[in-house]
Structure formats: structure tokens, C-alpha cells
MARDRENTI-482635 format. One record per atom (N, C-alpha, C): residue in three letters; x, y, z negated. Coordinates in steps of 0.2 Angstrom, whole numbers, plus 5000, padded with zeros to 4 digits. Example, Ala and Ser with C-alpha at 12.3 -4.5 7.8 and 13.67 -1.06 7.14 Angstrom:
BEGIN
ALA506649724961
ALA506249784961
ALA506649844961
SER506449894965
SER506849954964
SER506450004961
% end
This chain:
BEGIN
LEU493251605076
LEU493351545074
LEU493751495079
ILE493451505085
ILE493851465090
ILE494551485091
ILE494651545091
ILE495351575092
ILE495751545086
TYR495551545080
TYR495851525074
TYR496051445075
ASP495551405077
ASP495651335078
ASP496251325083
VAL496251365089
VAL496751355094
VAL497451375091
PHE497451425087
PHE498051445083
PHE498351395079
ILE497951365075
ILE498151305071
ILE498351245075
PHE498051235081
PHE498251175085
PHE498951195088
LEU499051255091
LEU499651275094
LEU500251275089
LYS500051295082
LYS500551295077
LYS500851215076
GLY500351175076
GLY500551105075
GLY500951075080
VAL500751095086
VAL501151065092
VAL501851095092
THR501951155090
THR502551185090
THR503051155085
ARG502751135079
ARG503051105074
ARG503351035076
HIS502850995080
HIS503050935082
HIS503650935087
ILE503550985092
ILE504150995097
ILE504751015093
ASN504751055088
ASN505351075084
ASN505651015081
ILE505250965078
ILE505550905075
ILE505850865081
LEU505550855087
LEU505850815092
LEU506450845094
ILE506550915095
ILE507150945097
ILE507750925092
TYR507550935086
TYR508050925080
TYR508250845080
GLN507850805082
GLN508050735082
GLN508550725088
ILE508350755094
ILE508850745099
ILE509450775098
TYR509450835095
TYR510150865093
TYR510550825088
CYS510150785083
CYS510550745079
CYS510850685082
LYS510550655087
LYS510750605091
LYS511350625095
ILE511350685099
ILE511850705103
ILE512450715099
LYS512350745093
LYS512950755088
LYS513150695084
ASN512850635085
ASN513050575082
ASN512950585074
MET512450625072
MET512350645065
MET511750595062
VAL511450555066
VAL510950515063
VAL511250475058
LYS511050475051
LYS511350435046
LYS510850395042
ASN511050355038
ASN510650305034
ASN510850315027
VAL510350305022
VAL510550315015
VAL510250255011
TYR510650235007
TYR510450185002
TYR510550214995
ILE509950214991
ILE509950244984
ILE509850184979
HIS510250174974
HIS510150124969
HIS509850154963
ILE509250114961
ILE508950134955
ILE509050074950
PRO509450084945
PRO509750024942
PRO509349994936
PHE508750024935
PHE508350004929
PHE507849944930
CYS507849904925
CYS507349844925
CYS507049844918
LYS506449814917
LYS506249804910
LYS506549744907
SER506749694911
SER507049644909
SER507449604915
LYS507949564913
LYS508349544918
LYS508149474920
CYS508049454927
CYS507849394929
CYS508449344928
LYS508249284927
LYS508749234925
LYS509249214931
TYR509149234937
TYR509549214943
TYR509949284945
CYS509749334942
CYS510049404944
CYS510749424942
SER511149444947
SER511849464945
SER511949534948
PHE511349564950
PHE511349634953
PHE511549684947
ILE511749744948
ILE511849794943
ILE511249824941
SER510949804935
SER510349834933
SER510449834925
PHE510049874922
PHE510049894915
PHE509349904912
PRO509249874906
PRO508549884903
PRO508649944898
LYS508850004901
LYS508950064897
LYS508550114900
LEU507850114900
LEU507450164903
LEU507450234900
GLU507750234894
GLU507850294890
GLU508350344894
LEU508750314898
LEU509250344902
LEU509050364909
LYS508450354911
LYS508250364918
LYS508250444919
LYS508050484915
LYS508050554917
LYS508750584918
GLN509250564914
GLN509950584914
GLN510250554921
TYR510050494922
TYR510250454928
TYR510050494935
ILE509450514935
ILE509150544941
ILE509550614942
HIS509650644936
HIS510050714936
HIS510750704939
SER511050644938
SER511750634940
SER511650614948
LEU511150574949
LEU511050554956
LEU510950614961
ILE510550664958
ILE510450724962
ILE511050764963
GLU511450764958
GLU512150804959
GLU512550764964
GLU512550704964
GLU513050664969
GLU512750674976
ILE512150674977
ILE511850684984
ILE511950754986
LYS511850804982
LYS511950874984
LYS512650894986
ILE513150854983
ILE513850874984
ILE514050834991
LEU513850764991
LEU514150724996
LEU513750715003
TYR513050725002
TYR512650725008
TYR512750785013
LYS512850775019
LYS513050825024
LYS512450855028
LYS511850845026
LYS511250865029
LYS511050835035
GLU511350775037
GLU511150745043
GLU510350725043
CYS510150725049
CYS509450695050
CYS509450625049
LEU509050595045
LEU509050525043
LEU508650485047
ASN508950425049
ASN508550375052
ASN508250325047
THR508550315042
THR508250275037
THR508450295030
LEU508050285025
LEU508150295018
LEU507850235014
TYR508250205010
TYR508050145006
TYR508250154999
PHE507650144995
PHE507750134988
PHE507750064985
GLY508350044983
GLY508449974980
GLY508649974973
GLY508649914970
GLY508749904963
GLY509049844961
GLY508949824954
GLY508549864950
GLY507749854952
THR507449904949
THR506749914950
THR506549984952
PRO506550004958
PRO506350074960
PRO505650094958
SER505250044957
SER504550054956
SER504450084948
LEU505050084945
LEU505050114938
LEU505050194939
LEU505150214945
LEU505150284946
LEU504450304947
THR504250364944
THR503550394946
THR503550424953
PRO503050434956
PRO502950464962
PRO503350534962
GLU503250574957
GLU503550634956
GLU504350634956
GLU504650574953
GLU505350564953
GLU505550544960
PHE505150504964
PHE505350484971
PHE505350554975
ASN504850594974
ASN504850654978
ASN505350704977
GLU505650704971
GLU506150744969
GLU506850724973
LEU506850664974
LEU507450634978
LEU507350644985
LEU506750634987
LEU506650634995
LEU506750704997
TYR506550754993
TYR506650824994
TYR507350844996
LEU507850804994
LEU508550824995
LEU508750815003
PHE508350775006
PHE508550745013
PHE508150785019
ASN508550785024
ASN508250805031
ASN507950745034
MET507350745035
MET507050685038
MET506550705044
SER506350655048
SER505850675054
SER505250625052
ILE504750635057
ILE504150595056
ILE504350525058
ASP504950505060
ASP505150435062
ASP505550405057
THR505750445052
THR506250415047
THR505850355043
GLU506250295043
GLU505950245039
GLU506150245032
ILE505650255027
ILE505850265020
ILE505550205016
THR505950165014
THR505750095011
THR505850105003
ALA505450074999
ALA505450074992
ALA505349994990
GLU505849964986
GLU505749904983
GLU505249914977
LEU504849864977
LEU504349874971
LEU504249804968
ASN504149804961
ASN503949744958
ASN503249744956
PRO502949684958
PRO502149684958
PRO501849694951
GLU502149684946
GLU501749684939
GLU501549744937
THR501849804939
THR501549864937
THR501249914942
ILE501149884948
ILE500849924954
ILE500149934953
THR499849994954
THR499150014955
THR499050044962
TYR498350044963
TYR498150074970
TYR498350154970
ASP498250184964
ASP498450254964
ASP499150274964
TYR499550224961
TYR500250234962
TYR500450234969
LEU500250174973
LEU500450164980
LEU500150224984
LYS499550244983
LYS499250304987
LYS499750364986
ASN499950374980
ASN500450434979
ASN501050424983
LEU501350364983
LEU501950354987
LEU501850364994
ARG501250344997
ARG501150355004
ARG501050435005
LYS500750465000
LYS500650535001
LYS501350575002
ILE501850554998
ILE502450594998
ILE502950575004
GLY502750525008
GLY503150505014
GLY503450435014
ILE503450395009
ILE503650325009
ILE503250285014
ASN503550255018
ASN503050225023
ASN503250145024
ARG503650115020
ARG503850045020
ARG503950025013
LEU503649965012
LEU503649935005
LEU503949865005
SER504349845000
SER504649785000
SER504549754993
PHE504049704992
PHE503849674986
PHE504249614984
GLY504549614978
GLY504849554976
GLY504449504973
CYS504349454977
CYS503849394976
CYS504249334973
GLN504749314977
GLN505149254975
GLN504749184976
THR504249184973
THR503749124974
THR503049134972
PHE502549094975
PHE501949104972
PHE501749054967
ASN502249014965
ASN502148964960
ASN502248994953
ASP501649004949
ASP501749034942
ASP502148994938
ARG502248934938
ARG502648894933
ARG503348914935
ILE503548914941
ILE504248924943
ILE504449004941
LEU503949044942
LEU504049114941
LEU504249124933
HIS503849084929
HIS504049084922
HIS504749064920
ILE504949004924
ILE505548974923
ILE506149024925
ILE506049064930
ILE506649104932
ILE506549174929
GLY506049184925
GLY506049254921
GLY505749304924
ARG505349294929
ARG504949354932
ARG504449374928
ARG504249434928
ARG503749464924
ARG503049464927
HIS502949444933
HIS502349454937
HIS502049384938
MET501449374940
MET501149314942
MET500949314949
SER500849264952
SER500649264960
SER500149304962
LYS499549314958
LYS499049354959
LYS499249424959
ASP499749444956
ASP499949514956
ASP500249534963
VAL500549484966
VAL500849504973
VAL500249514977
GLU499749464977
GLU499149474982
GLU498849544981
THR498749554974
THR498349624973
THR498749684975
SER499449674974
SER499849734976
SER499849744984
VAL499849684987
VAL499849694995
VAL499249724997
ASN498649694994
ASN498049724996
ASN497949794995
SER498149814989
SER498149884987
SER498549924991
ALA499149904994
ALA499549944998
ALA499249955005
LYS498849905007
LYS498549915014
LYS497949965013
GLN497649965007
GLN497050005006
GLN497350075005
ALA497950085003
ALA498250155002
ALA498550175009
GLY498550135014
GLY498750165021
GLY499450135023
PHE499750085019
PHE500350055022
PHE500250005027
ASN500650005032
ASN500549955037
ASN501249925039
ASN501749935035
ASN502349905035
ASN502549875029
ILE502449815027
ILE502449785021
ILE502949715021
SER503349715017
SER503849655017
SER503749625010
ILE503849555010
ILE503949525003
ILE504549475004
ASP504949474998
ASP505549434997
ASP505349364994
PHE505649314996
PHE505649244993
PHE506349224992
ILE506349174987
ILE506949144985
ILE506849064986
TYR507249024989
TYR507048954990
TYR507648914986
GLY507548854984
GLY508048824981
GLY508048834973
LEU507448854971
LEU507348874964
LEU507248814959
PRO507348824953
PRO507248764948
PRO506548734949
GLU506548664950
GLU505948624950
GLU505548634956
GLN505848674961
GLN505448684967
GLN505548634972
THR504948604975
THR505048554980
THR504948584987
LEU505048544992
LEU504948574999
LEU504148595000
LYS503748554997
LYS503048564998
LYS502848634994
ASP503148644988
ASP503048714985
ASP503248764989
PHE503848764993
PHE504048814997
PHE503648825003
GLU503448765006
GLU502948775012
GLU502348815010
ASN502048795004
ASN501448835001
ASN501548905001
ASP502148924998
ASP502348994998
ASP502349025004
LEU502548995009
LEU502649025016
LEU501949035019
TYR501548985019
TYR500848985021
TYR500449035018
LYS500549045011
LYS500149095008
LYS500349165010
ALA501049175011
ALA501249235014
ALA500949255021
VAL500949205025
VAL500649215032
VAL499949235031
GLN499549215026
GLN498849225026
GLN498749305023
LEU499249325020
LEU499249395017
LEU499249445023
ASP499449425029
ASP499449475035
ASP499949535034
ILE500549515032
ILE501049565031
ILE501549565037
GLN501949615037
GLN502349625044
GLN503049595043
HIS503349585037
HIS504049565036
HIS504149515030
ILE504549465031
ILE504749415026
ILE505449405026
SER505749415020
SER506449405018
SER506549335014
LEU507049295016
LEU507149235012
LEU507849225010
TYR507949205004
TYR508649205002
TYR508749134998
GLY509249094999
GLY509349034995
GLY509649054989
LEU509449014983
LEU509649034977
LEU510449024976
LYS510749074974
LYS511449074973
LYS511549094966
ILE511849054962
ILE511949064955
ILE512649094954
ASP512649164953
ASP513349204953
ASP513549204945
GLU514149224945
GLU514449224938
GLU514149284934
GLY513949274928
GLY513649324924
GLY512949324923
CYS512549294927
CYS511849284926
CYS511649234921
TYR511049234919
TYR510849194914
TYR510949114916
PHE510749104922
PHE510849034924
PHE511549004925
ASP511949054925
ASP512749034925
ASP512949014918
LYS512649034913
LYS512749014906
LYS512348964904
HIS511748954907
HIS511248904905
HIS510948874911
ALA511348824913
ALA511248794920
ALA510448764920
PRO510048784925
PRO509448764926
PRO509348684927
VAL508848654926
VAL508748584927
VAL508348574934
ASN508448514937
ASN508048504943
ASN508148554948
LEU508748574949
LEU508948624955
LEU509048584961
PRO508648604967
PRO508748574973
PRO509448574976
ASP509648524979
ASP510348524981
ASP510448554987
ASP511048564990
ASP511148594996
ASP510848575002
ASP510748505002
ASP510348475008
ASP509648495008
MET509348495002
MET508648515001
MET508548595003
GLN509048635001
GLN509048705003
GLN509048715010
ALA509448675014
ALA509448675021
ALA508848655024
GLU508548605021
GLU507848575024
GLU507348635023
MET507348665017
MET506848725016
MET506948775021
TYR507648795022
TYR507748845027
TYR507448835034
LEU507648775036
LEU507448755043
LEU506648745043
LYS506348725038
LYS505648725038
LYS505348795038
ALA505648845035
ALA505448915035
ALA505448945042
ILE505948925046
ILE506048945053
ILE505448925057
GLU505348855056
GLU504748825060
GLU504048855058
ILE503948865052
ILE503248885050
ILE503148965052
LEU503649005050
LEU503549075052
LEU503549085059
THR504049055063
THR504049075070
THR503449045074
ASN503048995071
ASN502448965073
ASN501849005071
ASN501949055067
ASN501449095065
ASN501549175066
GLY501849185072
GLY501949255074
GLY502549295072
PHE502949265068
PHE503549305065
PHE504149285070
LYS504549345071
LYS505149335075
LYS505749325070
HIS506149275071
HIS506749265067
HIS507349315069
TYR507349375067
TYR507849425070
TYR508549425066
GLU508549395060
GLU509249395057
GLU509249335052
ILE509749315050
ILE509849255046
ILE509349245041
SER509249295037
SER508749295031
SER508049325032
ASN507949355038
ASN507349395039
ASN506949385045
PHE506349395044
PHE505749375049
PHE505349435050
CYS505049455056
CYS504649505056
CYS504149495062
LYS503549535061
LYS503049535067
LYS503449585072
GLU503149585078
GLU503449625083
GLU503449695081
GLY504049725082
GLY504149795080
GLY504249815073
TYR504249765069
TYR504349785062
TYR504949755058
ALA505549755062
ALA506149735059
ALA506349795055
SER506749775049
SER506949825045
SER507549865048
ARG507349935050
ARG507849975053
ARG508449985049
HIS508349995042
HIS508850005038
HIS509349945038
ASN509149885037
ASN509549825037
ASN509949815044
LEU509549825049
LEU509849825056
LEU510449865056
ASN510449925053
ASN510949975053
ASN511649945050
TYR511549905045
TYR512049865042
TYR512349815047
TRP511949775050
TRP512149725054
TRP512449745061
ASP512249805062
ASP512549835068
ASP513249875067
ASN513449865060
ASN514049895058
ASN514049965059
ASN513550005057
ASN513550075058
ASN513650105051
THR513650175051
THR513850205044
THR513250215040
TYR513350225034
TYR512750245029
TYR513050265023
TYR512650315019
TYR512850335013
TYR512650285007
GLY512950285002
GLY512750244996
GLY512750294990
PHE512150304987
PHE512150344981
PHE511850304975
GLY512150324969
GLY511950294963
GLY512550244961
VAL512450224954
VAL512850174951
VAL512950114955
ALA513550084957
ALA513650024960
ALA513450024968
ALA513250084970
ALA513050084977
ALA513650084982
HIS513550054987
HIS514150044992
HIS513950094998
GLY514450125002
GLY514350165008
GLY514950145013
TYR514750175019
TYR515250165024
TYR515250225029
GLU515850255029
GLU515950315033
GLU516650325036
ASN516650345042
ASN517350355045
ASN517850295044
GLY517550235045
GLY518050175044
GLY518250165037
ILE517950195032
ILE518050185025
ILE517450155022
ARG517550095018
ARG517050065014
ARG517250095007
TYR516650115003
TYR516750134997
TYR516250114992
TYR516350114986
TYR515850094981
TYR515950134974
ASN515350144971
ASN515350184965
ASN515450144959
THR515650174954
THR515750134947
THR515150094946
SER515250034942
SER514649994940
SER514450014933
ASN514850054930
ASN514750074923
ASN514250134923
LEU513650124920
LEU513050164920
LEU513250234916
ASP513650224910
ASP513850284907
ASP514350324910
GLU514750294914
GLU515250334918
GLU514950374923
TYR514450334927
TYR514150374932
TYR513750434930
ILE513350424924
ILE512950474922
ILE513350534920
ASN513950524917
ASN514450574914
ASN514750614920
ASN514850574925
ASN515150614931
ASN515050564937
PRO514550574942
PRO514450534947
PRO514950534953
LEU515450574952
LEU515950584958
LEU516550554956
THR516650524950
THR517350494948
THR517250424949
ASN517850384949
ASN517850314949
ASN517550284955
LYS517550314960
LYS517450284967
LYS518050244969
VAL517850184972
VAL518450144975
VAL518350144982
SER518850154986
SER518750154994
SER519350114997
HIS519150095003
HIS519650055007
HIS519550075014
LYS520150095017
LYS520150115024
LYS520250045028
LEU519750035032
LEU519849965036
LEU520349975042
THR520749925042
THR521149915048
THR520749905054
LEU521049915060
LEU520649895066
LEU520449825067
GLN520949775064
GLN520749705064
GLN520149695059
GLU520149725054
GLU519649715049
GLU518949745052
GLN518949795055
GLN518349825059
GLN518149775064
LEU518549745068
LEU518349695072
LEU518049635069
GLU518349615064
GLU518049555060
GLU517449565057
GLU517349625055
GLU516649645052
GLU516149645058
GLU516349675063
GLU515849675069
GLU515649615071
ILE516049565071
ILE515949495073
ILE515449465068
PHE515749465061
PHE515349435056
PHE514649465055
LEU514549525055
LEU513849555055
LEU513449545061
GLY513749545067
GLY513449535073
GLY513149465073
PHE513449415071
PHE513249345071
PHE512649335066
ARG512549385061
ARG511949375057
ARG511349385061
LYS511349425066
LYS510749445070
LYS510649385075
ASN509949365076
ASN509749315080
ASN509949325087
GLU510049385089
GLU510249395096
GLU510949385097
GLY511349385091
GLY512049365091
GLY512449425093
ILE513049415095
ILE513549465097
ILE513549485104
ASN513749545106
ASN513849575112
ASN514549585114
ILE514849535118
ILE515549535119
ILE515749595123
GLU515349625128
GLU515549675132
GLU515649735127
LYS515149745122
LYS515249805118
LYS515849795113
ILE515949735111
ILE516549725107
ILE517249735111
ASN517249715117
ASN517849725121
ASN517949795122
LYS517449835123
LYS517549905125
LYS517749945118
LYS517449925113
LYS517549955106
LYS518249945104
PHE518549885105
PHE519149865102
PHE519749845107
ASN519549855113
ASN520049855118
ASN520349785118
ILE519949725118
ILE520149655118
ILE519849615123
ASP520049555124
ASP519649505129
ASP519449455124
PHE518749465122
PHE518549425117
PHE518549345119
LEU518349335125
LEU518349265127
LEU519049235127
LYS519549265128
LYS520249245128
LYS520449235121
LYS520349285117
LYS520549285110
LYS520349235106
TYR519649215107
TYR519349165102
TYR519049105106
ALA519449095112
ALA519249035116
ALA519148965112
ASN519648955108
ASN519648885105
ASN519048885100
THR518948935096
THR518348935091
THR517748925095
ILE517648965100
ILE517048965104
ILE516848905107
ASN517348875110
ASN517248805114
ASN517148755109
LYS517448755103
LYS517348705098
LYS516648705096
TYR516348765094
TYR515748765091
TYR515148755096
ILE515248775102
ILE514748765107
ILE514748685108
SER515248655108
SER515248585109
SER514848545103
TYR514948575097
TYR514548545092
TYR513848565091
LYS513648615096
LYS512948645096
LYS512848685090
TYR513348715088
TYR513248765082
TYR513248835085
LEU513548845091
LEU513548915094
LEU513148905101
LYS512848955103
LYS512448955110
LYS512649015114
GLU512749005120
GLU512849065124
GLU512249105126
THR512249175126
THR511649215128
THR511849255134
ASN511449295136
ASN511549345142
ASN512049395140
THR512149415134
THR512649465132
THR513249435128
GLY513249375126
GLY513749345122
GLY513649275119
PHE513649275112
PHE513549215109
PHE513049225102
LYS512749175100
LYS512349175094
LYS512449105091
LEU512249105084
LEU512249045080
LEU511549005082
THR511648945082
THR511048905082
THR510748895075
ASN510148865075
ASN509848855068
ASN510348815064
GLU510648765067
GLU511048715063
GLU511748755062
GLY511948795066
GLY512548835065
GLY512448885059
ILE511848915058
ILE511748955053
ILE511848925046
LEU511748855046
LEU511848825039
LEU512548815037
ILE513048825042
ILE513748815041
ILE514048885043
SER513748935043
SER513948995046
SER514549025043
ASN514649015036
ASN515249035033
ASN515849005035
THR515848935037
THR516348895040
THR516548925047
ILE516048935051
ILE516148955058
ILE516449025058
LEU516149075054
LEU516449145054
LEU517149145051
SER517349105047
SER517949105044
SER518549095049
GLU518349065055
GLU518849055060
GLU518949115065
PHE518549165064
PHE518649225067
PHE519049275063
ILE519249255057
ILE519649305053
ILE520349285053
GLU520749325054
GLU521549315055
GLU521849325048
% end
């Protein structure tokens, strides 16, 4: 019996060593990749939503079949750093359907696997099964804890559903949980938003994302303008209040829209902001490889019939790559690293952008760091204006 126990122990150690060796190999070969998978189904469309989603659950099985076909043909078997299921409503997939997709990828024990979930349909058993198949990070769509406003914007859940889902996720073994908020919602006051944030802090979660309401063309609110919508000044006040409340309660403001407890930044999203490569699989999914940005058709029927056709791609010029490096880098709270940029693009950043840098430092919208420059909190509020001056 003792010999058998030793054998099992050594077998486990060997497997762990093999995984570590494979991870090192992937990094040396620059093979570590990131994957975004779009799950485009929703039971109903929220009134602010302009994302590509469809209330056509009867097509889910066909869609997954086409998704698997695309992945099998285009994925090059790299060892993944992150895998992200976004939507739409990924939680409309069963654990078995998630597992069918996960099985297609090479991953290590360190791969961050995130699933976006809507709280209204979540059960403890469902979450336990997600944890069992390897999903290790959850992102719940909350938007607000105000039930009256949830009804106005067309959400299907109530505030208690978010609390129940988060507590169930903890019981199921998840320790990397994020929730999303939208501020500037119809009839939302500054006090309403403060209450949302304090309630989130009390949930003892690891990550919070905040997005100002933006009414895009094609959504319900675009055609039926909501009443009592907070103006831009109020949205700015809400944003600054969020920074104050969350940073005073143990959250690090690591990107314009994102806050985390120490060690819990979204590795998948950081990959975007570091301007690194990633696959995009699924209808309307975007990807970035070898200096080429591409996106799939937004037509669900077209994608199901042939997931490899109607892809649109654009080869970035060196100047476009530089501009993206700056634009994405300034989204991070640590800002841009000018030594890295100078080396990567063979430029003198300080000389090339001297006028813009000096102007916005004098206005206190930019701040110098040990490695370059970052936006101040006030600078974030006018970031589009500032960043436009780095584009030729």
C-alpha cells in the first residue's frame, strides 16, 4: 500500500513538472496566446445594448458546431494564457457545452478561464460544474443594485439575484469574481451609484468593472430616448466618486474602467491593453495576429453556414501600431513605458510628442512616472481629446 501511494505521488509530481516544462517551452517560442469566444445568444435584449446578440436559442447547437469547426481549423495549438467567454450570455451554455469547447485548447494549471454570467439563471450546481471543468474566473453582469432602474433598462434579474449568485460562486470554490456596473443610467442619482459601490464592496469580491452609459445606434434607447438621463457632468462626478470609494476600500485602479484587489487584475483584458495578440472565435469576434486586426461576420446565419468566410482584416501600418500602443497603454493606470515604445518603434517619444506632453502636463491631465507618463483622474475624463493628439 505504501509503495502504491508513493507511485501515485511521484506520478502527480511528474505531471506537474511536465506542465511547467511545457509552459516554459511556450514562452520561449513566443507561443503563449489568448482567446476570446463570443456566445451571441440572449433571452432578451437589454435596452442599452448594442452588442451582437440574438434571442435565437434554437440555433445554439448549430452555432456551437460552427464554432468548433472554426477553432479546429484556425487555432494553432498554442499553450493559452487566457480564455474568455463573452457575449451575449455565455451562461446560456450548459457545463457540458462549455467543456466541449474547453477540450479544444491546450491549457496549463495557470490559464485564466473567464465566463461572463447573467445572474437570473444561476444555481449553485451550475457553478459547481463550471468550477469542475476548469473555469476559474467569473464576471457577473450586475449594472446596478437598484431594482427600479434594472426594470427601466430591461434587465431580467433583480439585485438579490446578484448577491445570491456571488455567494453561490464562493461556495462552489470560486475566488476570482468580478461584477460589472453601468453608471449614468436613467433616473440614477449620485447617491444611487454610491450605494451600488458600497454594496459591491460588502460582497467581498475581487474585481469591479465600471462603464459610463453610452447610447449607441441601433439599441432600444437610441430609438426611444430615456428620460431623466444624467448629463456628462454627472457621469464625470460618478466616475470620480467611484475612484474615491473603491480605492479607499482596498481596490487598485489599474485601468480606466477596472478595479481589482491585489493580484486579481483581469489578465485577459490586460493582454488587450498591452497590445498583444489574441484569437477571436465566433460571430462578430475580433482578433489580432501578426500585425493584422480581423473580425468575423456579424450575420449569425452566415457564420453558422460557414464560419471561415466573410472575415474582414486590416494590416496595420507601423504608424497605426504605434498609435495603438500609445492609446491602449494610456488606458492602464501605470501609463505608457516610453523606453519600451522607443525600442519597439525606433523613435524618440519625448521628441516626437513634446508639444502634446508638455501641454497636458501643464494642465495637470498628464503625470510623469518612473517609466513614462500616465493620465491623471481628471485627464481620464477627457482622454479621447488627449489621445487624439497622438494620432497623425
